C-alpha positions as semicolon CSV with decimal commas, in nm:
position;residue;x (nm);y (nm);z (nm)
1;M;0,000;0,000;0,000
2;K;0,125;0,348;-0,088
3;R;0,206;0,589;0,189
4;G;-0,099;0,796;0,274
5;F;-0,340;0,535;0,135
6;Y;-0,514;0,463;0,466
7;P;-0,550;0,829;0,571
8;K;-0,696;0,914;0,230
9;L;-0,951;0,630;0,250
10;A;-1,034;0,728;0,607
11;M;-1,097;1,091;0,508
12;T;-1,307;0,975;0,212
13;G;-1,515;0,748;0,436
14;I;-1,578;1,025;0,689
15;A;-1,666;1,275;0,415
16;R;-1,899;1,028;0,240
17;N;-2,081;0,956;0,567
18;R;-2,068;1,313;0,697
19;K;-2,440;1,318;0,782
20;T;-2,374;1,065;1,057
21;Y;-2,014;1,150;1,143
22;I;-2,060;1,525;1,191
23;P;-2,315;1,475;1,476
24;Y;-2,084;1,211;1,627
25;I;-1,782;1,445;1,616
26;L;-1,991;1,728;1,764
27;T;-2,105;1,494;2,042
28;C;-1,744;1,400;2,121
29;T;-1,651;1,768;2,114
30;G;-1,931;1,855;2,356
31;M;-1,834;1,577;2,596
32;I;-1,469;1,686;2,596
33;M;-1,569;2,049;2,646
34;M;-1,792;1,965;2,945
35;F;-1,529;1,741;3,101
36;Y;-1,257;2,006;3,070
37;I;-1,476;2,282;3,215
38;V;-1,577;2,070;3,516
39;S;-1,214;1,960;3,568
40;F;-1,098;2,321;3,538
41;L;-1,349;2,441;3,799
42;S;-1,257;2,157;4,035
43;R;-0,897;2,288;4,036
44;S;-0,962;2,662;4,010
45;D;-0,795;2,875;4,278
46;T;-1,073;3,134;4,238
47;V;-1,341;2,880;4,328
48;A;-1,129;2,737;4,612
49;A;-1,098;3,084;4,771
50;M;-1,476;3,130;4,796
51;L;-1,694;3,042;5,092
52;G;-1,791;2,678;5,042
53;G;-1,550;2,651;4,751
54;D;-1,379;2,337;4,881
55;T;-1,713;2,155;4,904
56;M;-1,812;2,272;4,558
57;Q;-1,481;2,153;4,413
58;G;-1,533;1,813;4,575
59;I;-1,873;1,789;4,405
60;L;-1,722;1,896;4,072
61;S;-1,447;1,633;4,101
62;L;-1,711;1,364;4,143
63;G;-1,911;1,524;3,861
64;S;-1,619;1,484;3,622
65;G;-1,622;1,112;3,700
66;V;-1,994;1,095;3,619
67;I;-1,934;1,274;3,287
68;F;-1,656;1,026;3,202
69;I;-1,878;0,723;3,270
70;F;-2,167;0,871;3,073
71;A;-1,938;0,964;2,782
72;L;-1,794;0,612;2,774
73;I;-2,138;0,447;2,753
74;F;-2,294;0,698;2,514
75;L;-2,003;0,725;2,268
76;F;-1,957;0,347;2,273
77;Y;-2,321;0,298;2,173
78;T;-2,311;0,574;1,910
79;N;-1,997;0,438;1,743
80;S;-2,143;0,086;1,732
81;F;-2,438;0,231;1,541
82;L;-2,203;0,404;1,294
83;I;-2,007;0,084;1,231
84;R;-2,328;-0,110;1,162
85;R;-2,425;0,153;0,906
86;R;-2,091;0,109;0,724
87;K;-2,060;-0,269;0,723
88;K;-2,169;-0,288;0,358
89;E;-1,892;-0,044;0,261
90;F;-1,631;-0,249;0,449
91;G;-1,767;-0,566;0,289
92;L;-1,716;-0,412;-0,056
93;Y;-1,356;-0,325;0,034
94;N;-1,309;-0,685;0,149
95;I;-1,448;-0,828;-0,178
96;L;-1,217;-0,599;-0,379
97;G;-0,914;-0,759;-0,215
98;M;-0,857;-0,572;0,107
99;G;-0,798;-0,797;0,405
100;K;-0,910;-0,751;0,764
101;R;-0,573;-0,592;0,842
102;N;-0,632;-0,329;0,572
103;L;-0,980;-0,256;0,706
104;A;-0,828;-0,224;1,052
105;G;-0,585;0,034;0,914
106;I;-0,873;0,240;0,778
107;L;-1,058;0,222;1,110
108;V;-0,746;0,322;1,303
109;W;-0,695;0,631;1,088
110;E;-1,063;0,723;1,108
111;S;-1,042;0,702;1,487
112;V;-0,727;0,917;1,489
113;I;-0,886;1,183;1,267
114;I;-1,212;1,191;1,464
115;A;-1,027;1,200;1,797
116;A;-0,798;1,482;1,678
117;L;-1,090;1,694;1,556
118;S;-1,282;1,626;1,878
119;Y;-0,986;1,711;2,101
120;L;-0,908;2,034;1,916
121;G;-1,270;2,149;1,909
122;G;-1,354;2,032;2,261
123;L;-1,047;2,181;2,430
124;F;-1,076;2,506;2,233
125;C;-1,441;2,552;2,336
126;G;-1,367;2,430;2,688
127;I;-1,084;2,681;2,737
128;L;-1,297;2,953;2,577
129;F;-1,600;2,895;2,802
130;S;-1,412;2,797;3,119
131;K;-1,383;3,162;3,228
132;L;-1,756;3,212;3,173
133;A;-1,827;2,904;3,384
134;E;-1,593;3,038;3,654
135;L;-1,777;3,372;3,655
136;V;-2,112;3,191;3,689
137;M;-1,972;2,986;3,977
138;T;-1,842;3,306;4,139
139;R;-2,187;3,459;4,108
140;L;-2,356;3,156;4,264
141;L;-2,116;3,145;4,559
142;H;-2,106;3,526;4,599
143;G;-1,730;3,539;4,559
144;S;-1,499;3,808;4,428
145;V;-1,456;3,823;4,052
146;S;-1,110;3,757;3,907
147;F;-1,055;3,904;3,562
148;G;-0,746;3,700;3,482
149;F;-0,761;3,425;3,218
150;S;-0,583;3,096;3,283
151;V;-0,543;2,756;3,122
152;D;-0,522;2,448;3,345
153;W;-0,270;2,216;3,181
154;S;-0,335;1,939;3,432
155;A;-0,704;1,946;3,334
156;I;-0,605;1,932;2,966
157;L;-0,378;1,630;3,022
158;R;-0,646;1,456;3,230
159;T;-0,905;1,520;2,959
160;L;-0,676;1,394;2,682
161;G;-0,579;1,083;2,880
162;L;-0,929;0,974;2,980
163;F;-1,086;1,038;2,640
164;A;-0,793;0,860;2,473
165;I;-0,896;0,555;2,679
166;I;-1,256;0,594;2,558
167;H;-1,151;0,621;2,192
168;C;-0,919;0,320;2,226
169;L;-1,203;0,109;2,369
170;I;-1,434;0,228;2,090
171;L;-1,171;0,139;1,829
172;L;-1,121;-0,210;1,976
173;N;-1,497;-0,270;1,964
174;A;-1,512;-0,157;1,599
175;L;-1,220;-0,385;1,508
176;R;-1,396;-0,674;1,684
177;Q;-1,716;-0,620;1,484
178;I;-1,526;-0,624;1,154
179;H;-1,304;-0,918;1,254
180;V;-1,590;-1,154;1,342
181;S;-1,783;-1,081;1,020
182;N;-1,714;-1,242;0,684
183;P;-1,739;-1,047;0,354
184;V;-2,084;-1,186;0,267
185;E;-2,224;-1,088;0,606
186;L;-2,079;-0,739;0,570
187;L;-2,230;-0,692;0,222
188;R;-2,572;-0,824;0,328
189;S;-2,581;-0,639;0,660
190;E;-2,841;-0,389;0,537
191;A;-3,053;-0,648;0,353
192;V;-3,073;-0,905;0,632
193;G;-3,388;-0,873;0,839
194;E;-3,360;-0,769;1,200
195;K;-3,371;-1,056;1,448
196;P;-3,653;-1,050;1,703
197;P;-3,516;-0,917;2,033
198;K;-3,508;-1,164;2,321
199;S;-3,625;-1,088;2,672
200;N;-3,331;-1,056;2,907
201;W;-3,489;-1,094;3,248
202;L;-3,154;-1,094;3,427
203;L;-3,054;-0,748;3,302
204;A;-3,405;-0,611;3,355
205;L;-3,419;-0,731;3,716
206;L;-3,063;-0,611;3,772
207;G;-3,167;-0,267;3,648
208;V;-3,463;-0,256;3,889
209;L;-3,245;-0,364;4,183
210;I;-2,968;-0,116;4,102
211;L;-3,218;0,169;4,060
212;G;-3,387;0,080;4,388
213;G;-3,050;0,063;4,563
214;A;-2,951;0,402;4,422
215;Y;-3,265;0,572;4,551
216;Y;-3,224;0,399;4,887
217;L;-2,869;0,535;4,918
218;A;-2,981;0,884;4,818
219;L;-3,269;0,891;5,068
220;T;-3,082;0,744;5,365
221;I;-2,773;0,969;5,366
222;E;-2,710;1,086;5,721
223;D;-2,336;1,146;5,753
224;P;-2,247;1,480;5,585
225;V;-1,884;1,371;5,549
226;A;-1,973;1,060;5,349
227;A;-2,259;1,231;5,164
228;L;-2,054;1,328;4,857
229;V;-1,912;0,980;4,799
230;T;-2,251;0,817;4,861
231;F;-2,424;1,061;4,627
232;F;-2,165;0,997;4,356
233;L;-2,218;0,621;4,390
234;A;-2,596;0,671;4,370
235;V;-2,563;0,880;4,052
236;V;-2,346;0,616;3,883
237;M;-2,595;0,346;3,985
238;V;-2,884;0,549;3,840
239;I;-2,698;0,589;3,508
240;V;-2,625;0,215;3,482
241;A;-2,980;0,122;3,588
242;T;-3,134;0,363;3,336
243;Y;-2,944;0,201;3,049
244;L;-3,036;-0,150;3,168
245;L;-3,406;-0,065;3,202
246;F;-3,431;0,107;2,865
247;I;-3,232;-0,160;2,679
248;A;-3,354;-0,478;2,851
249;G;-3,646;-0,373;3,070
250;S;-3,841;-0,212;2,785
251;V;-3,816;-0,530;2,575
252;V;-3,927;-0,744;2,870
253;L;-4,227;-0,514;2,924
254;C;-4,327;-0,534;2,557
255;R;-4,297;-0,915;2,563
256;L;-4,520;-0,930;2,870
257;L;-4,779;-0,716;2,692
258;Q;-4,763;-0,951;2,393
259;K;-4,837;-1,248;2,618
260;S;-5,150;-1,077;2,750
261;K;-5,408;-1,183;2,489
262;R;-5,674;-0,952;2,628
263;Y;-5,448;-0,651;2,576
264;Y;-5,234;-0,752;2,278
265;Y;-5,499;-0,879;2,037
266;K;-5,662;-0,543;1,986
267;T;-5,631;-0,340;1,668
268;N;-5,458;-0,043;1,828
269;H;-5,226;-0,248;2,048
270;F;-5,118;-0,524;1,810
271;V;-4,921;-0,311;1,564
272;S;-4,790;-0,056;1,815
273;V;-4,654;-0,312;2,064
274;S;-4,499;-0,529;1,790
275;S;-4,313;-0,236;1,638
276;M;-4,223;-0,099;1,980
277;V;-4,014;-0,409;2,058
278;Y;-3,786;-0,348;1,760
279;R;-3,771;0,028;1,815
280;M;-3,666;-0,015;2,178
281;K;-3,398;-0,264;2,074
282;R;-3,254;-0,012;1,828
283;N;-3,307;0,309;2,023
284;G;-3,306;0,201;2,388
285;A;-2,958;0,332;2,463
286;G;-3,028;0,660;2,284
287;L;-3,349;0,715;2,480
288;A;-3,165;0,631;2,804
289;S;-2,902;0,892;2,717
290;I;-3,171;1,155;2,656
291;C;-3,333;1,064;2,988
292;I;-3,002;1,100;3,175
293;L;-2,917;1,432;3,008
294;S;-3,262;1,574;3,084
295;T;-3,220;1,502;3,456
């Protein structure tokens, strides 16, 4: 392969699928921007000097962990959707003589390009709006305004390191999807009918238990010292439980409705419930992400 072959194919693939890749890059950019701003505020000397600033910075430090976990789950799901949309294209490359190693090279360069654009855009916007966020925090805590502008390099390195881990995990998952598929499966990926989703009672019950445990922790906090750590644990549990309930619990609920003959075999219910099962399988994680962001 000529030098620059993989980067050129990667750029062509991103440009050809720009309607799906532009929202994905913007999502990555937004996640990086939010993470940097929260990390910046958790280390800001201006916030630390305010009344209650230490407590607020402790909350923000835990908040950055929540953003990281949410970004990992959401971006992982979104990228899996993008790879499924492009399996036919990769299958065509495979038929034309490109091996799995060549496809892996294209995916690696696509990941590098997307990550670079996301880092540049996210850190630029994060640095740009970090002062505005600091001024808002100063207003909320009734502190003195500092007109100096600073860049937290430790927050930048932390952001780059953690999101590099996310992009590496996403890349490994994409390589796995391509590696386990043969050329025929890749070419027919769009034509093959969708398999009926199966009820996963274990994940659904696990989601209910985790959600119940999270609310129990949140409602029974008594020790102010341990409140922050307990609240952080409860938030993480709510995020995990929300994804489990939307992905597995919604399918289980639809299957239970289908087993109820009195309810299911009605004109209005028959079509809506049947289509709802497939829609929840495809869009469960996306709906869970919207639910988490709205709260």
